[in-house]
Every structure is written in structure tokens, then in C-alpha cells.
N, C-alpha and C positions, 0 to 999 in steps of 0.2 A: 597538538592542536584537538580541537572536539570536534564532533559532527556539526553543532552550530556554525562554528569559524569557517567550515568546510565550505558550507552552503551560501555561497554569496547571492547575495540580491540579482535576481534576474536569472540565474543559472537554471538550465535545462539538466533532468537526469533520469537517466532509464531505471525504471522501478521493476524490479525483478521479485517473483512471487513472495520469496521468504520475508522480508520486510513487511509484506502486506498481512502474511498467516499471523507473524508477531502481533501486527498491530490490531487486527481484527479478532483475533484470539485472546490478546491481553496478556503477552506470554509475558512471566514474571521475570526470567531474565534480561529480556531483550526491550520489554515497554519502555525503558527511560531512553532509551538509544531511538526506538521509531517515534515515540511522540515527539520529538524537535523536529524530524522528518515531516511529519504530518502536520505537525503545528503550521511548518513554514508553509506547507501546500496549501492549507487552510487560509493562511494570511497572504496567501499569492506572492510570498517574498520568492518563491521559486515555482517553476512548473516541472511536472512529471510527465514522461512518458511512458507507456507499457506496451505489450502485445496480446493480442485475443489467448496467446498460451499463457501468458501469466493469469489471465481471468479463467480459464481452464484449468490450470494448475491448482489455483486457489478452491474450486469447487468440487475436483474430484474427489477428494477423501472425505469431506463432510458429506456428500452426496453416497458414496461408496457404502459408510458405515451407518447411514440413514440419520444423519444428523441435519436434519433439514432446516432448524434455526439457523444454524452456523453458515448452511449453503445459502440459504434466503439471506443473512447476515452479508455476506461475501458478496453475492451476486447484486445486492443493492448497495452497497459500501465502496466497492473499488470503482465502478465506472462513475458515481457521484464525485469521490475524492479526485479521480484524475481527470474529472470534466470530459471524460470519453478521448483521451488523448492517447490512441494508438498508432503505433508506429514512430519513426524518428522524423 
């Protein structure tokens, strides 16, 4: 079974920080996996929920090391990608 097969239409999943970071940073090892996930979110096949902790975890390292562009990308992309669905 692959990721696309596991994402049944109408599914709701909790999205932790790692896949979000891999997607926004375009991580070469994981990008093909998270692209499938975010494509399903984009076409509204599935729904994701997360927590404010995920947003904080995604923002802390870029801001700590002064990567404001990455921090801005995270703060703009994550709430829009998840339609601000925080909590379960």
C-alpha cells in the first residue's frame, strides 16, 4: 500500500510538524511522499487538522537562525493549507 491508497476520500488526519516542514522546505528525500498528501489536501479529497503547537514547531527553527523567508513561508502556508483547522 502506498500513501495515496491510504488517503481514502473524506478522511481526516492529524498533521504533525515533520510533513509540513518537509513540504515547505521541499526536502529532497521526503518531498515525493508529502506532495501526495498536500495534493490530496489541495483538491479537498482529505481534510487535515493540526494544533497551534505544530505551527510553533514549524516556525521556531527558521526564526531562531534568522531565516525570515522560511519563517514567512511557514506562517503563510500552514494556516492556508489547512484552512486553519486547529484541533480535532
